[in-house]
C-alpha positions, -999 to 999 in steps of 0.1 A, spaced: 411 -94 383 436 -122 383 437 -125 346 436 -88 335 453 -70 365 475 -97 380 482 -111 346 480 -147 358 477 -174 332 444 -194 327 458 -223 343 470 -202 374 438 -185 378 418 -218 375 440 -233 402 438 -203 424 399 -201 422 394 -239 421 374 -238 389 378 -253 354 400 -235 329 370 -233 304 350 -213 332 380 -189 336 380 -183 299 343 -176 296 341 -155 327 372 -134 314 354 -130 281 322 -119 295 338 -96 321 357 -78 292 326 -75 274 307 -59 302 335 -34 306 335 -25 270 296 -21 272 299 1 303 326 21 288 307 27 257 276 38 275 298 64 295 312 78 262 276 79 247 265 99 276 293 124 274 290 128 238 307 156 220 319 171 253 343 143 256 365 154 228 356 190 230 381 214 214 399 236 239 396 267 219 415 296 236 437 273 257 449 253 226 456 287 208 476 298 237 497 265 238 503 267 201 515 302 203 540 293 230 553 264 212 557 284 179 575 312 198 599 287 212 606 272 179 613 307 165 639 313 193 658 281 184 
């Protein structure tokens, strides 16, 4: 959290937590990998529904945009 969210440097984070800088680096690396893995699992579970085409909703939006462009 300190590195990614609060944007603290490695040195600042190490001082704040009272741990070596190498530990900050390795924990940050592992945390990012765990987050990537968790997000990949979520995307895999949602599958095609995640990027499903909106169909009629998209058609309605496109028609409205084209109508406005014709007016101008």
